[in-house]
N, C-alpha and C positions, 0 to 999 in steps of 0.2 A: 348257488351253483354258477360257476363260470362257464363260458363257451369252451368247447374242446379246442386243444392245440395239437395240430398235426404237422410234423416236420418244421416246428417253430412258427407256424402260421395260425393265427386265430381263425377258427372256423365259425361261420354263422350258425345260429340254431337251426335244427332240422325238425321236420315233423316227428313228434314222439319225444323230443327232448324236453327236459324241464326248462322253462323260461329262465334265462339268466337273471340273477338278482342285481339290483343297483339302487342307489339313492340319488335323487335328483330334485331340483327346484322346478316347480310347475306354477301355473297361474292360479292354482288353488292352494299352494303351499308346498312344503317339502314332503316327499313320499319315499318310502322304502318299498320297492316293488313287491317283495315277498309278503308284505303285510297289506298291500293295496287291494281294495275291493274283495275282501274275504268272502268266500262262498258264491262269488259271481263269475261269470265269463267276462273276459276282457277282449276288446278289439283295440289294439294299439296300432297307430298308423303314423307314418312320417310324411312330411311335405318338404319341398326344397327350400322355400323361403316365405317369410311374412311379406305382406304388401305386394303380392304377385297375383296375376289374374286367375290362372288355373287353380292355384291353391285356395284362393278365396271362394271359388265356386264349390270346391270339394269340402272345405271346412264348413261352409254354409249348408251343404247337403247333410253332413253329419249332424249339424245343430238342428236343422229343421225336422229331421227324422229321429231325433234322440228318443222320443217317446216310444218308437218301435223297438229300439234297443233296450230301453227300460223294461218293456213288456217281456223281453226275452232274457231278463235277469243279467243284462250285460252292461258293463261300464266302458265308456269310451275314454281313450287317452291319446292325445296327439303329441307330435314332436317335430322340431326342426332345429337347425343349428343357428339359432338366433338368441338374443338376450331376453330376459324376462321383461325388460322394458319395451322391447320391440313387440313381443307377444301382447302385452297389455295395450299398447298403442294401437295395434292392428285389431284386436277384439273391439276396442272402443270405436275405432274408425268404421268398421263394418256395421256395428250396431247403429251408429249415427246415419250412415248412408243407406242401409237396407232394412234396418229393424231386426236383423238376425243377430242373435247373441250366442257366442261360443261358450256355452255354460258347461264345459267339461275341462279337465286339466290338460294343459299343453306343456310338455317338458321343454325347458330352456337348456339346450344341449351344446352350449358354446364350446366346451372342451371336446366334443364329439365322442365322449365316452360311451353313451348308450348307442349312438349310431354305429360305432365300430363293433360294439358287443353284439348287436343284432344284424350286422351285415347290411345296414342301410346306406353305407357309403360304397359305391361301386365305381372305381377309378376310371373305367372306360366311358362312364356317363358323366361323373363329376367327382372330384376329390374333396370338394368343400360344401356340397349340398347333398342332403339325403334324397335318395330316390323315393318314389311313392310306394312304400312297403305297407302291407297290412298283415298283422299277426293276430290270429285267433287263438286265444289262450283260455283253457277250461278252468274250472274252479280249483283244480289241483295244481295249477300253474304249469300245465303241460301244453306245449305248442301243438295245435291240432291242424292248422292250415296256414299257409303262407301265400300271399299274392305279391307280385312285384310289377310295377308299372314304370315306364321311363318318365323323364321330367316333362315331356310335352304331351302326354296323354292322360286325361283325367280318368279316375276310377268310375265304376258302375255301382251306384249305391243299391240298386235292386239286387245285383248279384251278391254283394257283400251280405245283405240281409238274408237272401235265399240260402247262401252257403252256411251262415250261422244257424239258421233254423234247421237245415238239413243235418248238421252235426249234432245238434241237440236232440232232434227226433231219432236219429240213428242210435244215439246213446240210450235214450229212454226205451225204445222198443226193440233194440238189438236187430235192426234191419239195415239194408243198404238202399241207396237212392239211385234210380236210373237217370239217364240223360234228361236234362231239363226239368228235373223234379221240382215241384213247388208244393206248398202246403195244400192238402186235399187230394193230391195225386196218389196213385197206388205206389207202394214201396216193394222192394225186392226182398223176399225171404231167403235166409241162408240156404245154400244147396245141401242136399243130403250127404252124409259122410259114410254111410254103410249101405249095403244092399237092402237091409230091412227098412231103413229110412227112405231109400229110393222107392221101394214098393208102396210104402205108406203114402209118399208124395203123389205117386201116380193114381192112387185111389181117392185122394182128397179132392172133393168137389167144391170146397169152400175157397179155393184159390184159383187164380188165373194162371194156367200152365202153358207156357210156350214150349217147354220141354221139361224133363225132370230137374235139370239143373238151373233153369231160369223160370221162376214163378213169382207172381205178384199178388198182393192183397191190399185191401183197403184197411186203414187203421181205425176207421169209425166202427 
């Protein structure tokens, strides 16, 4: 599926859209995105450039916490508008200097095809470097959450993992997450849709009721 075109302008994917398909060269070989990481969640993220300080801290953060993404059945894939040779040189340089190994695919997007397809190029920020975008994509290849950061502000890895776990928990239990939710906290149960359901909710002592439309419960 391609991104939508409105009034002749390519539109970036939106929450609920199918993730646009593409083929690309990565540090682990060529991929076709629609066939990549079948049955898994995907966190795809862009960085402005290899061999730059903020990007190095971010990519190191993804690498050092990759086990947490693995535990959440999630594949990581990075991207920047650099050559495959630059990617490989950067991966090797960081490993030699810090011991951190970027052992996930990084897309070499020299022609900017994927960056443009996913709205990672934002001209008022830069026309030649991708902003710090994060796309959360579920096993059906549907876009579920999008984060954007400017070139000069690094991402928050705790929030990326929290949001991923919230999405997965919401899907599994058909609930919603309140402000600052993290694993182990109470979740919000769907509000009643009929008078009968409202009365049943008011009589239900197994949940924490702020009011009939706002109620929480433990998942354990």
